[in-house]
C-alpha positions as CSV (number, residue, x, y, z in Angstrom):
1,M,-21.5,-242.6,21.4
2,V,-21.3,-243.8,17.9
3,I,-18.9,-246.7,17.5
4,V,-17.9,-246.9,13.8
5,L,-16.7,-250.4,13.0
6,A,-14.0,-250.1,10.4
7,A,-12.0,-253.3,11.2
8,G,-13.4,-255.7,8.7
9,R,-11.2,-257.3,6.1
10,G,-13.5,-256.6,3.2
11,E,-13.0,-260.1,1.7
12,R,-16.3,-260.2,-0.2
13,F,-15.6,-256.9,-1.9
14,A,-12.2,-258.2,-3.0
15,A,-13.7,-261.4,-4.2
16,S,-16.3,-259.5,-6.3
17,G,-13.4,-257.7,-8.2
18,G,-12.7,-254.7,-5.9
19,T,-9.2,-253.5,-6.2
20,V,-9.1,-251.5,-3.0
21,H,-10.6,-252.1,0.5
22,K,-14.4,-251.5,0.4
23,L,-14.1,-248.6,2.8
24,Q,-11.6,-246.9,0.5
25,A,-13.8,-247.5,-2.6
26,L,-15.1,-244.3,-4.2
27,L,-18.8,-243.5,-4.1
28,A,-19.7,-240.3,-5.8
29,G,-16.1,-239.2,-5.6
30,K,-15.7,-239.8,-1.9
31,R,-14.5,-242.9,0.0
32,V,-17.3,-245.1,1.4
33,M,-16.0,-244.6,5.0
34,D,-15.9,-240.8,4.5
35,H,-19.6,-240.8,3.7
36,V,-20.2,-242.6,7.1
37,L,-17.9,-240.3,9.0
38,D,-19.4,-237.2,7.5
39,A,-22.9,-238.3,8.6
40,V,-21.7,-238.9,12.1
41,K,-20.0,-235.5,12.2
42,A,-23.1,-233.8,10.9
43,S,-25.2,-235.5,13.6
44,G,-23.1,-233.9,16.4
45,L,-22.9,-237.2,18.2
46,P,-19.6,-238.3,19.7
47,C,-17.7,-240.9,17.8
48,H,-15.1,-243.6,18.2
49,V,-13.7,-245.5,15.2
50,V,-12.5,-249.1,15.6
51,T,-9.9,-250.0,13.1
52,A,-8.3,-253.4,12.4
53,D,-6.7,-255.4,15.2
54,P,-5.0,-258.5,13.9
55,A,-5.2,-260.1,17.3
56,R,-9.0,-259.6,17.4
57,P,-10.4,-259.9,13.9
58,G,-14.2,-260.5,14.5
59,M,-17.1,-258.0,14.6
60,G,-17.8,-259.0,18.2
61,D,-14.2,-258.2,19.1
62,S,-14.4,-254.8,17.4
63,I,-17.6,-253.9,19.3
64,A,-16.0,-255.0,22.6
65,Q,-13.0,-252.9,21.8
66,G,-15.1,-249.8,21.0
67,V,-17.2,-250.2,24.2
68,R,-14.1,-250.7,26.3
69,A,-12.5,-247.6,24.8
70,T,-15.6,-245.5,25.7
71,P,-16.4,-246.4,29.3
72,D,-18.1,-243.1,30.1
73,A,-20.6,-243.4,27.3
74,N,-24.3,-243.5,28.3
75,G,-25.0,-245.9,25.4
76,W,-23.7,-246.9,22.0
77,L,-24.8,-246.8,18.4
78,I,-23.0,-249.6,16.7
79,L,-22.4,-248.5,13.1
80,P,-20.6,-250.5,10.5
81,A,-18.4,-248.3,8.3
82,D,-19.8,-249.8,5.1
83,L,-23.2,-248.0,5.3
84,P,-22.4,-244.9,3.2
85,L,-26.0,-243.7,2.7
86,I,-26.8,-243.4,6.4
87,T,-28.0,-239.9,7.3
88,S,-27.2,-237.7,10.3
89,D,-31.0,-237.4,10.9
90,T,-31.3,-241.2,11.2
91,L,-28.4,-241.3,13.6
92,K,-30.0,-238.6,15.8
93,A,-33.4,-240.3,15.6
94,I,-32.0,-243.6,16.9
95,A,-29.8,-241.9,19.5
96,F,-32.7,-239.9,21.0
97,A,-35.5,-242.5,20.7
98,P,-37.2,-243.4,23.9
99,P,-34.7,-245.4,26.0
100,R,-34.7,-249.2,25.8
101,A,-31.9,-251.6,26.4
102,V,-31.7,-252.1,22.6
103,T,-33.2,-250.1,19.7
104,V,-33.1,-251.7,16.2
105,P,-34.0,-249.7,13.1
106,V,-36.3,-251.4,10.6
107,V,-36.6,-250.3,7.0
108,S,-39.1,-251.9,4.7
109,G,-39.4,-254.8,7.1
110,Q,-35.6,-255.4,7.2
111,R,-33.5,-254.9,10.3
112,G,-30.7,-252.4,9.9
113,H,-28.0,-250.4,11.5
114,P,-27.0,-248.7,13.6
115,V,-28.3,-250.6,16.6
116,R,-28.4,-248.6,19.8
117,F,-27.4,-250.3,23.1
118,G,-28.2,-248.7,26.4
119,P,-25.7,-248.6,29.3
120,E,-27.3,-251.7,30.8
121,C,-25.7,-253.7,27.9
122,A,-22.2,-252.5,28.7
123,E,-20.9,-255.7,30.3
124,E,-22.4,-257.9,27.6
125,L,-20.9,-255.8,24.8
126,R,-17.4,-255.6,26.5
127,N,-17.3,-259.4,26.6
128,L,-18.2,-260.0,22.9
129,Q,-15.8,-262.1,20.8
130,G,-15.6,-263.5,17.3
131,N,-17.6,-262.8,14.2
132,Q,-21.2,-262.9,15.6
133,G,-21.4,-259.2,16.4
134,A,-24.0,-258.3,19.1
135,S,-26.8,-260.6,17.9
136,Q,-26.6,-262.6,21.1
137,V,-27.1,-259.4,23.2
138,I,-30.1,-258.5,21.1
139,R,-31.6,-262.0,21.5
140,A,-31.0,-262.0,25.3
141,R,-32.6,-258.5,25.6
142,A,-35.5,-259.6,23.4
143,A,-36.2,-262.4,25.8
144,T,-36.8,-259.8,28.5
145,D,-38.9,-257.6,26.2
146,S,-36.2,-254.9,26.3
147,V,-35.8,-254.4,22.5
148,A,-37.6,-251.6,20.6
149,F,-37.9,-251.9,16.8
150,M,-37.9,-248.4,15.2
151,T,-39.5,-248.1,11.8
152,L,-37.6,-245.7,9.6
153,D,-37.6,-244.6,5.9
154,D,-33.8,-244.4,5.5
155,V,-32.5,-247.0,3.1
156,G,-29.0,-246.0,4.4
157,C,-29.7,-248.3,7.4
158,I,-29.8,-251.3,5.1
159,T,-27.6,-250.4,2.2
160,D,-24.2,-251.8,2.9
161,V,-21.3,-252.1,0.5
162,D,-20.0,-255.7,0.5
163,T,-19.5,-256.2,-3.2
164,L,-18.9,-254.1,-6.4
165,D,-22.6,-254.6,-7.2
166,D,-23.5,-253.2,-3.8
167,L,-21.3,-250.1,-4.5
168,Q,-23.1,-249.6,-7.9
169,R,-26.5,-249.9,-6.2
170,A,-25.5,-247.4,-3.5
171,E,-24.3,-245.0,-6.3
172,K,-27.7,-245.2,-7.9
173,L,-29.6,-244.6,-4.6
174,L,-27.3,-241.7,-3.8
175,A,-27.9,-240.1,-7.2
176,A,-31.6,-240.5,-6.7
177,R,-31.6,-238.5,-3.4
């Protein structure tokens, strides 16, 4: 199950001069979020989109909401909706990698997204709160040697859109593909 996190406020994008929410910003004529959703659709993986909940504004809250909404999933790929260059092939590669409690993609030595969590992480994910995301779950699983780091060549794993400069950089990378 791919959980697309689309609940962020996009404050850094607005502060950089963005006039729309970053997920609504156009990249090659298509909204940033639509690039992400198209990649998920092309992967054939099931998907659940988490949108804003004023009562629970943090990334941890959004992850917990997504996991609680998909109780029958046999694992989750947590995908921020501001990664418009992610490819369907990357999503499938992470989803079908050898099972570990946590699988973290790494591109050019940098940790990326989506991170895959196995069903053994369900309770921890359901209980997340605040802005920290799932980093505490990754740390806990790393302590038990249950984290796999998967080296990939997809810059889409590490190319997020947080500012107008990021959007321009993503535009250049997309044009170069």
